[in-house]
C-alpha positions as CSV (number, residue, x, y, z in Angstrom):
1,M,-82.4,64.4,80.1
2,G,-81.3,65.1,76.6
3,I,-82.5,63.5,73.4
4,F,-79.5,61.1,73.1
5,G,-79.0,60.3,76.8
6,K,-78.3,61.8,80.2
7,R,-77.0,65.3,80.2
8,K,-74.2,66.2,82.5
9,S,-74.9,68.4,85.5
10,R,-73.2,71.8,85.8
11,E,-70.8,70.4,88.5
12,E,-69.8,67.5,86.2
13,R,-69.3,69.9,83.3
14,A,-67.3,72.3,85.4
15,A,-65.1,69.5,86.8
16,E,-64.5,68.3,83.2
17,I,-63.4,71.8,82.1
18,A,-61.2,72.3,85.1
19,N,-59.4,69.0,84.4
20,K,-58.9,70.0,80.7
21,V,-57.5,73.3,81.8
22,A,-55.1,71.7,84.3
23,S,-53.9,69.2,81.7
24,G,-53.6,71.8,79.0
25,K,-55.8,69.8,76.6
26,G,-58.9,70.8,74.7
27,F,-59.9,74.3,73.8
28,Y,-60.0,75.6,77.4
29,G,-56.6,74.1,78.3
30,R,-54.8,75.3,75.2
31,T,-56.3,78.8,75.5
32,T,-55.4,79.1,79.2
33,R,-51.9,77.9,78.6
34,A,-51.5,80.4,75.7
35,F,-52.7,83.4,77.7
36,I,-50.9,82.9,81.0
37,G,-47.2,82.3,81.5
38,R,-45.5,79.0,82.3
39,E,-45.1,79.8,86.1
40,D,-48.7,80.8,86.4
41,F,-49.9,77.8,84.5
42,A,-47.9,75.6,86.9
43,Q,-49.5,77.3,89.9
44,L,-53.0,76.8,88.3
45,Q,-52.2,73.1,87.8
46,G,-51.2,72.8,91.5
47,A,-54.4,74.6,92.7
48,I,-56.6,72.4,90.6
49,G,-54.7,69.3,91.8
50,A,-55.2,70.4,95.4
51,Y,-59.0,70.9,94.8
52,N,-59.3,67.4,93.1
53,S,-57.4,65.9,96.1
54,G,-60.1,67.3,98.5
55,V,-62.9,65.9,96.3
56,N,-61.2,62.5,96.3
57,V,-60.9,62.5,100.1
58,Q,-64.6,63.2,100.5
59,Q,-65.5,60.4,98.1
60,L,-63.1,57.9,99.9
61,I,-64.5,58.7,103.3
62,A,-68.1,58.4,101.9
63,M,-67.2,54.9,100.6
64,G,-65.9,53.9,104.1
65,A,-62.1,54.0,103.5
66,P,-60.1,53.6,106.7
67,T,-58.6,56.7,108.2
68,T,-55.4,57.1,110.2
69,V,-54.8,59.5,113.0
70,A,-51.6,61.5,112.8
71,V,-50.0,64.3,114.8
72,V,-48.9,67.5,113.1
73,V,-45.1,68.0,113.4
74,S,-44.9,71.3,111.4
75,I,-47.0,73.4,109.0
76,S,-45.8,76.1,106.6
77,D,-47.6,78.3,104.1
78,T,-47.0,77.9,100.4
79,G,-48.5,81.3,99.5
80,K,-51.2,79.7,97.4
81,L,-55.0,80.1,97.9
82,V,-57.9,78.0,96.6
83,N,-61.3,79.7,97.1
84,F,-59.5,81.9,99.7
85,D,-58.4,78.9,101.7
86,P,-54.6,78.4,102.1
87,V,-52.6,75.6,100.6
88,V,-50.0,74.5,103.1
89,D,-47.1,72.1,103.4
90,L,-48.0,69.8,106.3
91,V,-45.6,67.4,108.0
92,V,-47.4,64.8,110.1
93,Q,-46.4,61.6,112.0
94,P,-49.0,58.8,111.7
95,T,-49.8,57.3,115.1
96,G,-52.1,54.4,114.3
97,A,-50.6,53.1,111.0
98,T,-51.3,49.4,110.6
99,S,-48.2,48.8,108.4
100,P,-44.7,50.0,109.0
101,G,-44.2,53.2,107.2
102,P,-42.1,56.4,107.2
103,D,-41.9,58.3,110.5
104,H,-42.9,61.6,108.9
105,V,-45.3,62.2,106.0
106,T,-45.2,65.5,104.0
107,L,-48.4,66.6,102.4
108,Q,-49.4,69.7,100.3
109,T,-53.0,70.3,101.0
110,I,-55.8,72.8,101.3
111,V,-56.9,73.6,104.9
112,S,-59.8,75.7,106.0
113,K,-58.7,79.2,107.2
114,L,-61.2,78.7,110.1
115,A,-59.5,75.5,111.3
116,I,-55.8,75.6,110.5
117,P,-54.0,72.8,112.3
118,R,-51.1,73.7,114.6
119,A,-48.1,71.6,115.7
120,G,-49.2,69.0,118.1
121,D,-52.8,68.8,116.8
122,Q,-54.3,65.5,115.6
123,V,-55.5,65.2,112.0
124,L,-57.1,62.4,109.9
125,L,-55.3,60.9,106.9
126,V,-56.7,58.6,104.2
127,A,-54.6,56.2,102.2
128,D,-54.1,57.6,98.7
129,P,-55.3,54.9,96.1
130,A,-53.4,56.7,93.3
131,Q,-50.1,56.6,95.2
132,P,-49.4,53.5,97.2
133,G,-47.9,54.3,100.6
134,G,-49.1,57.9,100.3
135,Y,-51.7,59.7,102.3
136,L,-54.4,62.5,101.7
137,F,-55.4,65.0,104.4
138,A,-58.9,64.3,105.6
139,G,-59.4,67.1,108.2
140,M,-59.1,67.7,111.9
141,V,-60.0,65.1,114.5
């Protein structure tokens, strides 16, 4: 504990810096944007966004958010990696949706290279609170 209140943990500070880099704000964000090109900065923003999506899913599941089972229709590689795990475009068809929705849902998400879903596999989805009607990938069933 610091003199003027609670100090942030290393994880909280690292997440704060990563968000500033992704948004291009603050010292770290402006410096990163200045040193790498526009295309590379866009890829960096996508990777940090995918990471934040995974963190949000873990928090939603811990809070007891309902999950939906879906069947993988197709999967394709984007060529991006986050911590050596691939970022993929995943097309799924929800099977137990409570409200009528689209037949197919397309997600760009990080998957473990040890458990990459294949067409026909069942996966879990969580409703995305930031995007009504959208889903987040929550892992394999």
